[in-house]
C-alpha positions as CSV (number, residue, x, y, z in Angstrom):
1,M,-10.8,-10.9,17.2
2,H,-10.9,-9.7,13.7
3,P,-12.0,-12.4,11.1
4,F,-8.7,-12.0,9.1
5,E,-6.6,-13.2,12.0
6,V,-8.1,-16.4,11.9
7,L,-8.4,-16.7,8.1
8,P,-6.6,-20.0,7.0
9,I,-3.9,-19.3,4.4
10,P,-3.0,-22.3,2.1
11,K,0.4,-23.1,1.4
12,G,1.8,-20.8,-1.2
13,A,-1.0,-18.3,-1.0
14,V,-1.3,-14.9,0.8
15,G,-4.4,-13.3,2.6
16,I,-5.1,-9.6,1.3
17,H,-7.6,-7.5,3.4
18,W,-8.3,-4.0,2.0
19,F,-9.7,-1.6,4.3
20,G,-10.2,1.3,1.8
21,Q,-7.9,4.0,0.7
22,S,-4.3,2.3,0.6
23,S,-4.9,0.4,3.7
24,Y,-4.0,-3.2,3.4
25,A,-3.4,-6.3,5.7
26,L,-1.2,-9.3,4.3
27,K,-1.2,-12.6,5.9
28,D,1.2,-15.3,4.8
29,D,1.0,-19.0,5.2
30,T,3.2,-18.7,8.4
31,G,0.3,-16.7,9.9
32,A,2.2,-13.5,10.3
33,I,0.4,-10.3,9.5
34,L,1.6,-7.2,8.0
35,L,-0.4,-3.8,7.9
36,I,0.4,-1.5,4.9
37,D,-0.4,2.3,5.6
38,P,-3.0,1.7,8.2
39,Y,-5.4,4.7,8.3
40,F,-8.3,4.4,10.7
41,P,-9.0,7.7,12.4
42,R,-11.9,8.0,14.9
43,Q,-13.1,11.5,14.0
44,R,-14.8,11.2,10.7
45,P,-16.8,14.3,9.6
46,S,-19.5,13.4,7.1
47,D,-18.4,16.1,4.6
48,R,-14.8,14.5,4.3
49,F,-15.4,10.8,4.9
50,I,-17.5,8.2,3.1
51,H,-18.0,5.9,5.9
52,A,-19.2,6.9,9.3
53,E,-17.1,4.2,11.2
54,P,-13.4,3.3,10.6
55,P,-12.8,0.1,8.9
56,L,-10.8,-1.4,11.9
57,D,-10.5,-1.2,15.3
58,E,-6.9,-1.6,15.8
59,A,-6.9,-3.6,18.9
60,T,-9.0,-6.4,17.3
61,L,-6.4,-7.4,14.7
62,R,-3.0,-8.9,15.8
63,T,-0.3,-7.0,13.9
64,D,3.1,-8.2,13.7
65,Y,4.4,-5.7,11.3
66,V,3.7,-2.2,9.8
67,L,5.1,-1.0,6.5
68,L,4.6,2.8,5.5
69,T,4.9,4.3,2.1
70,H,5.3,8.0,3.0
71,D,4.8,10.6,5.6
72,H,1.3,11.9,4.6
73,G,-1.5,11.8,7.2
74,D,-3.5,9.1,5.3
75,H,-0.4,6.9,5.0
76,T,1.6,7.6,8.3
77,C,-1.4,8.0,10.6
78,I,0.0,8.3,14.0
79,E,-3.3,7.9,16.0
80,S,-3.7,4.3,14.4
81,L,0.0,3.5,14.7
82,L,0.0,4.5,18.2
83,R,-3.3,2.3,19.0
84,T,-1.6,-0.7,17.2
85,L,1.4,-0.3,19.5
86,E,-0.7,-0.1,22.6
87,A,-2.6,-3.2,21.8
88,Y,0.4,-5.1,20.4
89,P,3.7,-3.7,21.8
90,N,5.8,-6.2,20.0
91,T,4.9,-4.7,16.6
92,R,7.7,-3.5,14.4
93,F,7.4,-0.6,12.1
94,A,9.3,0.2,9.0
95,G,9.1,3.0,6.5
96,P,11.0,6.2,5.0
97,V,13.1,8.4,7.1
98,E,10.3,11.0,7.7
99,S,7.6,8.4,8.6
100,V,10.1,7.0,11.2
101,K,11.1,10.4,12.4
102,R,7.4,11.2,13.0
103,M,6.9,7.8,14.8
104,A,10.0,8.3,17.0
105,D,8.9,11.9,17.9
106,N,5.4,10.5,18.9
107,G,7.0,8.0,21.3
108,I,7.3,4.7,19.4
109,P,10.5,3.3,20.6
110,S,13.6,3.3,18.5
111,E,14.0,-0.4,18.8
112,R,10.7,-1.1,17.2
113,L,11.6,1.1,14.1
114,S,13.4,0.6,10.8
115,T,14.2,3.2,8.3
116,V,14.3,1.9,4.5
117,A,15.3,3.7,1.5
118,A,14.8,3.1,-2.2
119,G,17.0,0.1,-3.4
120,E,17.1,-1.5,0.0
121,M,15.3,-4.5,1.5
122,V,13.7,-4.6,5.0
123,A,13.0,-8.1,6.4
124,L,9.8,-8.1,8.5
125,G,9.8,-11.7,9.9
126,S,8.7,-13.9,7.1
127,F,8.0,-10.9,4.8
128,H,10.6,-9.1,2.8
129,A,9.9,-5.8,1.4
130,H,12.1,-4.3,-1.4
131,A,11.8,-0.4,-1.6
132,V,11.4,1.2,-4.8
133,W,10.5,4.8,-5.9
134,A,6.8,6.1,-6.2
135,K,7.9,9.6,-6.6
136,P,11.7,10.3,-7.6
137,P,13.0,12.7,-5.3
138,Q,14.0,15.1,-8.1
139,G,10.3,14.9,-9.5
140,A,10.0,14.6,-13.2
141,P,10.7,18.0,-14.6
142,E,10.2,16.9,-18.2
143,D,6.6,16.2,-17.4
144,G,6.2,19.4,-15.2
145,I,6.3,17.4,-12.0
146,Q,7.8,19.1,-9.1
147,P,10.0,17.2,-6.4
148,P,7.8,15.7,-3.7
149,D,7.8,17.3,-0.2
150,V,8.6,13.9,1.4
151,T,10.2,10.5,0.4
152,H,7.6,8.6,-1.5
153,L,8.3,4.8,-1.6
154,G,6.5,1.7,-3.1
155,Y,7.5,-1.8,-2.2
156,V,7.6,-5.2,-3.7
157,I,6.8,-7.7,-0.9
158,E,7.8,-11.2,-0.8
159,A,5.1,-13.4,1.1
160,G,6.0,-17.0,0.7
161,D,5.4,-17.9,-3.0
162,Q,3.7,-14.4,-3.8
163,R,5.3,-11.3,-4.7
164,I,2.9,-8.1,-4.0
165,Y,3.7,-4.6,-5.5
166,V,2.5,-1.7,-3.4
167,S,2.6,1.5,-5.5
168,G,2.3,4.0,-2.8
169,D,1.5,7.4,-4.4
170,P,3.2,7.3,-7.8
171,I,3.8,10.2,-10.0
172,N,1.2,10.6,-12.8
173,S,3.6,9.7,-15.6
174,F,5.0,6.7,-13.8
175,A,4.3,4.2,-16.9
176,E,6.5,6.6,-19.1
177,H,9.6,6.1,-17.0
178,E,11.8,2.9,-17.5
179,E,14.1,3.9,-14.6
180,L,11.1,3.7,-12.2
181,L,9.5,0.6,-13.9
182,S,12.5,-1.5,-14.3
183,P,13.6,-2.1,-10.7
184,I,9.9,-3.2,-9.9
185,A,9.7,-5.6,-13.0
186,E,13.0,-7.1,-12.1
187,L,11.5,-8.3,-8.9
188,R,8.7,-10.2,-10.7
189,P,5.6,-9.1,-8.6
190,N,2.4,-10.9,-9.7
191,I,-0.2,-8.7,-8.0
192,G,0.0,-5.0,-7.8
193,F,-2.0,-2.3,-5.5
194,L,-2.2,0.8,-7.6
195,T,-2.9,4.2,-6.7
196,T,-4.9,5.9,-9.4
197,H,-7.4,8.6,-10.1
198,P,-9.6,9.5,-13.2
199,S,-9.1,13.3,-13.3
200,E,-6.6,14.4,-10.6
201,G,-3.1,15.0,-12.0
202,E,-1.2,13.8,-9.0
203,F,-1.4,10.0,-9.6
204,P,-1.7,7.9,-13.0
205,F,-5.0,8.5,-14.7
206,F,-6.9,5.1,-15.4
207,A,-5.0,4.5,-18.7
208,G,-1.8,5.1,-17.2
209,S,-2.5,2.9,-14.5
210,A,-3.2,-0.2,-16.8
211,K,-0.3,0.7,-18.8
212,M,2.0,0.8,-15.6
213,A,0.6,-2.6,-14.8
214,A,1.5,-4.0,-18.1
215,R,4.8,-2.5,-18.2
216,I,5.7,-4.1,-14.9
217,G,4.3,-7.3,-15.9
218,L,1.6,-7.8,-13.4
219,T,-0.6,-10.7,-13.5
220,H,-3.4,-8.9,-11.5
221,A,-3.9,-5.3,-10.7
222,V,-6.0,-4.0,-7.8
223,P,-7.3,-0.3,-7.6
224,A,-6.2,1.6,-4.6
225,H,-6.7,5.0,-3.0
226,Y,-10.5,5.3,-3.0
227,Q,-13.5,4.4,-0.8
228,C,-12.4,6.8,1.9
229,F,-12.5,10.6,1.2
230,V,-15.9,12.0,-0.3
231,K,-13.9,14.3,-2.7
232,R,-11.4,11.6,-3.8
233,N,-13.7,8.7,-4.7
234,Y,-13.8,6.9,-8.2
235,N,-15.7,3.8,-9.7
236,P,-13.3,0.9,-9.8
237,Q,-15.3,-0.5,-12.7
238,E,-14.4,2.4,-14.8
239,W,-10.7,1.8,-14.0
240,A,-11.0,-1.9,-14.9
241,S,-12.4,-1.0,-18.4
242,H,-9.0,0.2,-19.4
243,F,-7.5,-3.3,-19.1
244,G,-7.6,-5.7,-22.2
245,A,-8.3,-9.4,-22.5
246,D,-4.4,-9.9,-22.8
247,G,-2.0,-8.7,-20.2
248,P,-2.7,-8.0,-16.3
249,Q,-6.2,-8.4,-15.3
250,P,-8.2,-6.2,-12.9
251,L,-9.0,-7.5,-9.4
252,I,-11.5,-5.5,-7.4
253,I,-11.6,-6.3,-3.6
254,P,-14.8,-5.2,-2.1
255,Y,-14.4,-2.5,0.6
256,N,-13.2,-4.0,3.9
257,E,-13.2,-7.6,2.9
258,A,-10.4,-10.2,2.4
259,I,-9.5,-12.5,-0.4
260,I,-6.9,-15.4,-0.6
261,Y,-4.6,-15.0,-3.4
262,A,-2.5,-17.7,-5.1
263,G,-1.2,-16.1,-8.3
């Protein structure tokens, strides 16, 4: 049994386990467990992966629900999803249309699947996930950003008294677009998992990530999308240096560890 499964969660708090990259588990004070973008491939060549062993054996962690942001291999990982279903056949899965189609095409029963679109809410037991855009379907032509290849969602997840924002893979200029920020800010998340990179142009750079957190109104911001791939890693302390004393505060969760968050 995985330690996160037996981690006691005080009333009003939420447990958060970060497995690296953009893979998280949430546990609310009812004991329900939600996995976000689980990515635990077994084949891990050293020229691609930082860690020789996957951070989770799916069979060891009871999983009630899985929520996916988009249909890229490190966010909709079929081998991980199938191992989860094999170990826990009552698991429910939700995500954008392409992710749901991929799961259905690989044998996950339709009754276990829910498709969600931006502007919708999906209830996953005691969790409620509000879908928002990460990459708008038209791209951002004014910023030279082309339309994405698949639907890219983020979520604001209600877990008891806590509201958690999951950015998915947002466009680089996200912090400059009020039409993307407002639907998130209106849901009043207090902690956010933010995909960022210091030099790649696909995601917000560190300064843009800090600005994004401030404009949304987060209390705490957590860096995401690192500690997995050799060629896509970064130093979270450098990211944290872009936050000031006022406004959102950076919160760095150690690789493959859990915290209890109470706002």
